[in-house]
C-alpha positions in Angstrom: 89.1 45.5 -168.1 90.8 48.7 -166.7 92.5 51.0 -169.1 96.0 50.7 -167.0 95.8 46.4 -167.6 95.0 46.9 -171.0 98.3 49.2 -171.5 100.5 47.0 -169.3 99.5 44.0 -171.8 100.4 45.9 -174.7 103.8 47.2 -173.2 104.6 43.7 -172.2 103.8 42.1 -175.1 105.6 44.6 -177.5 108.5 44.7 -175.2 108.5 40.7 -175.1 108.5 40.8 -179.1 111.4 43.6 -179.6 113.6 41.6 -177.2 112.5 38.1 -178.7 113.6 39.4 -182.2 117.3 38.8 -181.0 116.5 35.2 -181.3 116.5 35.6 -185.1 119.5 37.5 -185.0 121.1 34.5 -183.3 119.6 31.3 -184.1 118.1 32.4 -187.5 114.4 31.9 -186.5 112.2 34.2 -188.7 110.5 36.9 -186.8 107.2 36.3 -188.0 107.1 32.8 -186.2 108.3 34.4 -183.1 105.8 37.3 -182.9 103.2 34.5 -183.7 104.2 32.2 -180.9 104.0 35.2 -178.1 100.5 35.9 -179.4 99.3 32.3 -179.0 101.2 32.0 -175.6 99.4 35.2 -174.4 96.2 33.7 -175.4 93.4 31.8 -173.8 95.3 28.4 -174.2 98.6 29.9 -173.4 100.1 31.4 -170.2 98.5 34.6 -170.7 94.9 33.4 -170.7 93.7 36.5 -172.8 90.7 35.1 -174.4 90.1 36.9 -178.2 87.9 35.4 -180.6 87.0 38.8 -182.7 87.9 37.7 -186.3 86.4 41.2 -187.3 88.5 43.3 -185.2 91.6 41.0 -186.2 90.9 41.6 -189.8 90.7 45.1 -189.3 93.9 45.3 -187.3 95.6 43.1 -190.3 94.3 45.6 -192.8 95.8 48.6 -191.3 98.8 47.0 -190.2 99.1 45.4 -193.9 99.0 49.1 -195.0 101.8 50.4 -193.5 104.0 47.1 -193.8 103.5 47.3 -197.5 104.1 51.1 -198.0 107.1 50.8 -196.0 108.4 48.1 -198.3 107.9 49.8 -201.2 109.5 52.8 -200.0 112.7 50.9 -198.9 112.9 49.2 -202.3 116.1 50.0 -204.5 114.6 51.1 -207.7 118.2 51.0 -209.5 118.2 46.6 -208.6 114.4 46.5 -209.2 113.9 48.3 -212.7 115.8 45.2 -214.2 113.3 42.5 -212.6 110.1 44.3 -213.0 108.6 42.1 -215.9 109.6 38.8 -214.4 108.3 40.0 -211.0 105.3 41.2 -212.2 104.6 37.9 -214.1 105.2 36.0 -210.6 103.2 38.3 -208.7 100.3 38.0 -210.9 100.4 34.9 -212.8 102.4 32.9 -210.4 99.9 33.7 -207.7 97.0 32.7 -209.6 98.9 29.3 -210.9 99.6 28.5 -207.1 96.3 29.3 -206.1 94.8 26.9 -208.8 97.4 23.9 -207.9 96.9 24.4 -204.1 93.1 24.4 -204.9 93.0 21.2 -206.5 95.2 19.8 -203.6 93.0 21.0 -201.1 89.6 19.5 -202.7 91.6 16.1 -202.8 92.7 16.1 -199.6 90.2 18.1 -197.3 87.3 17.0 -199.4 86.5 20.6 -200.2 84.1 21.6 -203.0 86.0 23.3 -206.0 85.3 26.7 -205.3 86.1 26.0 -201.4 89.5 24.5 -202.6 90.1 27.5 -204.7 89.3 29.9 -202.0 91.8 28.1 -199.6 94.5 28.0 -202.6 94.2 32.0 -203.2 94.3 32.4 -199.4 97.9 30.9 -199.4 99.0 32.1 -202.7 101.0 35.1 -201.7 104.8 35.0 -200.5 106.7 36.9 -197.6 110.1 37.5 -198.7 111.2 39.9 -196.0 111.0 36.9 -193.6 113.8 35.2 -195.8 115.9 38.0 -195.7 115.8 38.3 -191.5 117.0 35.0 -191.7 119.8 35.7 -194.5 120.9 38.8 -192.1 120.9 37.0 -189.3 123.6 34.5 -191.2 125.4 37.7 -192.5 124.5 36.4 -196.1 122.4 37.5 -198.8 121.5 36.3 -202.5 123.2 37.0 -205.8 121.9 39.3 -208.3 119.2 39.4 -209.6 117.5 36.9 -206.9 117.4 39.6 -203.9 115.6 42.5 -205.9 113.6 40.0 -207.8 112.1 38.1 -204.4 111.6 41.7 -202.8 109.6 42.9 -205.6 107.7 39.9 -205.9 106.9 39.6 -202.2 105.7 43.2 -202.1 103.6 43.2 -205.4 101.9 39.9 -204.9 99.6 40.6 -201.9 97.3 42.4 -204.2 96.6 39.6 -206.4 95.9 37.1 -203.6 93.5 39.6 -201.7 91.8 40.0 -205.3 91.4 36.4 -205.6 90.3 35.7 -202.2 87.5 38.4 -202.3 86.7 37.1 -205.8 86.1 33.6 -204.7 84.4 34.7 -201.8 81.8 36.7 -203.9 81.3 33.6 -206.1 80.5 31.6 -203.1 78.1 34.0 -201.6 76.5 35.8 -204.4 73.8 33.8 -206.4 74.6 33.2 -210.0 78.0 34.8 -210.0 80.5 32.9 -212.2 84.1 33.0 -212.6 84.1 35.0 -215.8 82.8 37.9 -213.8 86.2 38.1 -211.9 87.9 39.2 -215.3 86.9 42.6 -215.9 86.7 43.1 -211.9 90.5 42.2 -211.9 91.3 44.7 -214.6 89.5 47.4 -212.8 91.1 46.4 -209.6 94.7 46.2 -210.7 94.5 49.3 -213.1 92.5 51.8 -210.6 95.0 50.7 -207.8 98.0 51.1 -210.0 96.8 54.6 -211.4 96.0 55.9 -207.6 99.1 54.9 -206.6 101.0 56.6 -209.2 98.8 59.9 -208.9 99.0 60.1 -204.9 102.9 59.7 -205.3 103.0 62.5 -207.4 100.8 64.6 -205.4 102.7 63.7 -202.1 105.8 64.8 -203.8 104.5 68.2 -204.9 102.7 68.5 -201.6 105.7 67.8 -199.4 108.0 69.9 -201.4 105.8 73.1 -200.9 104.5 72.3 -197.4 107.2 73.8 -195.6 106.4 72.8 -192.0 108.2 74.7 -189.1 108.1 71.3 -187.1 109.9 68.4 -188.2 108.0 66.0 -186.5 104.8 66.9 -188.3 106.1 65.4 -191.5 105.5 61.7 -190.5 102.1 62.6 -189.2 100.9 64.2 -192.6 102.4 61.0 -194.5 100.5 58.8 -192.4 97.3 60.6 -193.4 98.4 60.8 -197.0 99.3 56.8 -196.9 95.6 56.2 -195.6 94.1 58.5 -198.0 96.0 56.8 -200.8 94.3 53.3 -199.6 90.9 54.7 -199.3 90.6 56.7 -202.7 91.7 53.5 -204.3 89.1 51.4 -202.4 86.2 53.8 -203.1 86.9 53.8 -206.7 86.9 50.1 -206.8 90.5 49.5 -207.1 93.0 47.5 -204.9 94.1 49.8 -202.1 97.0 47.4 -201.3 98.3 47.6 -204.4 97.9 51.7 -204.5 99.8 51.8 -201.5 102.7 49.7 -202.5 102.8 51.4 -205.6 102.7 54.8 -204.1 105.8 53.8 -201.7 107.9 52.3 -204.9 107.4 55.6 -206.6 108.3 57.7 -203.5 111.2 55.5 -203.1 112.8 56.6 -205.8 111.7 60.4 -205.8 113.4 63.3 -203.9 111.7 65.3 -201.6 112.3 66.9 -197.9 112.9 65.1 -194.9 113.0 61.8 -197.2 115.4 59.9 -194.6 113.4 60.9 -191.4 110.4 59.5 -193.2 112.2 56.2 -194.3 113.3 55.5 -190.9 109.9 56.5 -189.3 108.0 54.2 -191.7 110.4 51.6 -190.9 109.7 51.6 -187.3 106.1 52.0 -187.9 106.1 48.8 -190.3 107.7 46.8 -187.4 105.3 47.9 -184.8 102.5 47.0 -187.2 104.1 43.6 -187.8 104.3 43.0 -183.8 100.5 44.1 -183.4 99.3 42.4 -186.1 101.0 38.9 -185.6 100.3 38.9 -181.6 96.6 39.5 -182.7 96.5 36.8 -185.2 98.6 34.5 -182.6 95.5 35.5 -179.7 92.9 34.8 -182.6 93.9 31.0 -183.0 93.4 28.4 -180.4 96.2 25.7 -180.8 93.6 22.8 -179.7 91.5 23.4 -182.9 94.8 22.9 -185.1 95.7 19.7 -183.8 93.1 17.9 -186.0 94.2 19.5 -188.7 97.9 18.5 -188.5 97.9 15.7 -190.7 95.8 17.3 -193.8 97.8 20.4 -193.1 101.1 19.1 -193.3 100.5 17.2 -196.4 99.0 20.4 -198.0 102.0 22.4 -197.0 104.3 19.7 -198.4 102.5 20.0 -201.9 102.6 23.8 -201.7 106.1 23.8 -201.3 107.6 21.2 -203.7 104.8 20.9 -206.4 102.4 24.3 -206.5 105.1 27.0 -206.0 107.8 25.2 -208.0 106.0 24.5 -211.2 104.4 27.9 -211.1 107.7 29.5 -210.8 109.2 27.5 -213.7 106.4 28.1 -215.9 106.4 32.0 -215.3 110.4 32.1 -215.9 110.5 30.3 -218.7 110.8 33.2 -221.0 113.7 34.6 -219.4 117.4 33.6 -219.1 118.1 32.3 -215.7 119.7 29.1 -214.9 117.9 26.4 -212.9 119.8 27.0 -209.7 118.5 30.3 -209.4 114.8 29.1 -210.1 114.8 26.6 -207.7 116.1 29.1 -205.1 113.0 31.4 -206.0 110.8 28.6 -205.9 112.1 27.7 -202.4 112.1 30.9 -201.0 108.2 31.3 -201.4 107.4 30.9 -197.9 104.2 31.8 -196.7 103.6 35.0 -194.3 101.3 37.1 -192.5 99.0 38.0 -195.5 97.4 34.5 -195.6 96.2 34.8 -192.0 95.0 37.9 -192.5 92.9 36.7 -195.6 91.9 33.7 -193.6 90.0 35.9 -191.5 87.9 37.1 -194.5 85.7 33.6 -194.9 84.5 34.7 -191.1 83.0 37.9 -192.2 81.5 36.3 -195.3 79.9 33.4 -193.2 81.4 30.7 -195.6 80.6 27.1 -193.8 84.2 26.0 -193.8 85.7 29.2 -192.3 86.9 27.8 -189.1 88.6 24.8 -190.9 90.0 27.3 -193.5 91.6 29.6 -190.6 93.2 26.5 -188.9 94.4 25.1 -192.1 96.3 28.2 -193.2 97.8 29.1 -189.9 99.2 25.6 -189.7 100.5 26.0 -193.4 101.9 29.5 -192.8 104.0 28.3 -189.4 105.2 24.8 -190.9 106.2 27.0 -193.9 108.1 29.6 -192.4 109.7 26.9 -190.1 110.6 24.5 -192.9 111.6 27.0 -195.5 112.9 29.7 -193.5 115.5 27.8 -191.2 116.7 26.1 -194.5 117.2 28.7 -196.7 120.7 29.5 -195.6 122.0 26.0 -196.2 120.3 25.7 -199.8 121.8 29.1 -200.9 125.2 27.7 -200.1 124.5 24.3 -201.8 123.1 26.2 -204.8 126.5 28.4 -204.5 123.9 31.6 -204.6 125.1 33.0 -201.3 127.3 36.3 -201.2 128.4 37.7 -198.0 126.4 40.4 -196.7 127.3 44.1 -197.4 128.1 45.7 -193.8 126.4 49.0 -194.2 128.4 51.4 -191.9 126.5 54.1 -189.7 128.3 57.4 -190.3 128.0 60.3 -187.5 127.0 62.6 -190.3 124.0 62.4 -192.5 123.3 64.2 -195.8 119.8 64.5 -197.6 120.0 64.7 -201.3 117.5 67.7 -202.6 116.7 69.4 -205.7 118.9 72.2 -204.4 122.1 70.6 -204.6 123.8 68.0 -207.1 125.8 66.1 -205.0 125.4 62.8 -202.7 127.1 61.3 -199.9 129.1 57.9 -200.9 131.8 56.2 -199.1 134.3 54.3 -200.9 137.4 51.8 -199.9 141.1 52.6 -201.0 142.3 49.4 -202.7 145.3 48.0 -201.2 147.4 48.5 -204.1 145.9 52.1 -204.9 148.9 54.8 -205.8 147.3 57.4 -203.4 148.3 55.1 -200.4 151.0 56.9 -198.6 150.3 60.3 -199.9 148.7 63.6 -198.4 145.4 64.4 -199.0 146.4 68.1 -200.1 148.9 66.4 -202.7 145.9 64.5 -204.4 144.5 65.6 -207.6 141.1 65.6 -206.2 138.1 66.7 -208.4 137.1 70.7 -207.6 133.7 69.3 -206.5 134.4 66.4 -204.6 135.1 66.8 -200.9 136.3 64.1 -198.2 133.9 64.4 -195.2 135.3 61.8 -193.0 137.4 58.9 -193.0 136.9 55.6 -191.2 140.3 53.8 -190.3 140.5 50.9 -188.0 136.9 51.2 -186.9 137.4 54.9 -185.6 136.0 57.8 -187.7 138.8 60.7 -188.4 138.2 64.5 -189.5 140.5 64.8 -192.5 143.0 67.5 -192.9 145.4 68.2 -195.8 148.2 66.9 -194.1 146.6 63.5 -193.5 148.3 60.6 -195.4 146.1 58.0 -197.0 146.3 54.6 -195.5 145.3 51.1 -197.4 141.5 49.8 -196.6 140.8 53.6 -195.4 137.1 54.2 -195.9 136.5 57.5 -197.3 133.1 59.4 -197.1 132.9 61.7 -199.9 130.4 64.6 -200.9 130.5 64.7 -204.7 128.2 65.0 -207.6 128.0 61.6 -209.9 130.9 62.8 -212.6 133.3 64.0 -209.8 132.7 60.9 -207.8 133.7 58.5 -211.0 136.8 60.8 -211.6 137.8 60.3 -207.8 137.0 56.8 -207.8 139.1 56.2 -211.1 141.9 57.9 -209.4 141.8 55.6 -206.5 141.8 52.7 -208.5 145.4 53.7 -210.2 147.6 51.1 -209.1 151.0 51.7 -207.7 154.0 51.6 -210.2 156.1 48.6 -209.4 159.8 49.6 -208.9 
């Protein structure tokens, strides 16, 4: 095929995917489902007629895409909210994934008549969750979840993929390596996770040290160097027999709470790169599937999905969260939010590479499980969150025409604050306010329009003040705004 034709298809598929993502905003359809559908429609059994059955290439594309998706997830994690849920999140992403894999594996043995090891392999493949798909649905409905659900689910979904990858690789080894038992997975698990975490931590420290001293002349080169460092993190971990995906996620998590030059630029770049990676990955996986092969598996696949959603995942969550003080409504919500995502489909290509006899059936079943899980759970989450009274309005993040990037050279942050309707500062000139010395009002948002402040400007109720200040002065300023008007 001429290169122009290939570029045409790439351009059209990416364009259609991005434009179609508006359906997620309007109707609450998870973007994962949209991108996969586009891939299937472009495939040999769809209107595009593109024949693609290279599982090895699909796996390679999926792994590379996953590296940048996971890194971006770690980089965008709010550390302040996450640090309070690390312990329950870590238990869910390890023991929870293991229990889900075991329960689902036994169901697969019963339903599909697989051998025990084949059943455990299938259970391992579908054991990880994809919370980002959930939050895209919630954003489309302008709602979020009460604390600590949002940070807990984000941390679990970002950190549970390494466990699923380990279990999948482990059971494939047992199935293909003679005289290898399950006990051999224990030392491999300890090495896999410990090396992955250590490499991620050390690489994050190195990246911060390196970027702080690099001082490139061209700002556009910072994203380029970061791509190489992310890939290097993955490769070093894998070469040292560690979990590369865990290393990348851990590095992203550590970088998310660190300060270094051009951080905002890098965060935005990797957010866009992660979206591109998702589109490419889902379209590739959509091309790989042949819908006609899935039809015979619908009955067994639906039964397996049902048991995964209402038995395996809920029981695992309830057992993992027993030591923690959390009401039943929140536990039910966490259990239902565990919809499957991109990782199971990528992992479903692994058995092809290993020559597992049931590889075709496993891939078709996993694809059906993901589609069904995303459709049923993804679209019902807004309704369930309201029934359980766990929904809260989504904060309206305002985009300001000016930006500020915190560095070690300045002890200040740019923060916005709303003037309360009964504040004593209402009706007063800015020049007459007792504003802390190191607190500067940069911009005022009033009635949806931005106004440059002056000393003569009068504060009005509902004004959003964009303030540059250090923590102590901002708290003092916030306290001043909170003083109520004296009656009479």
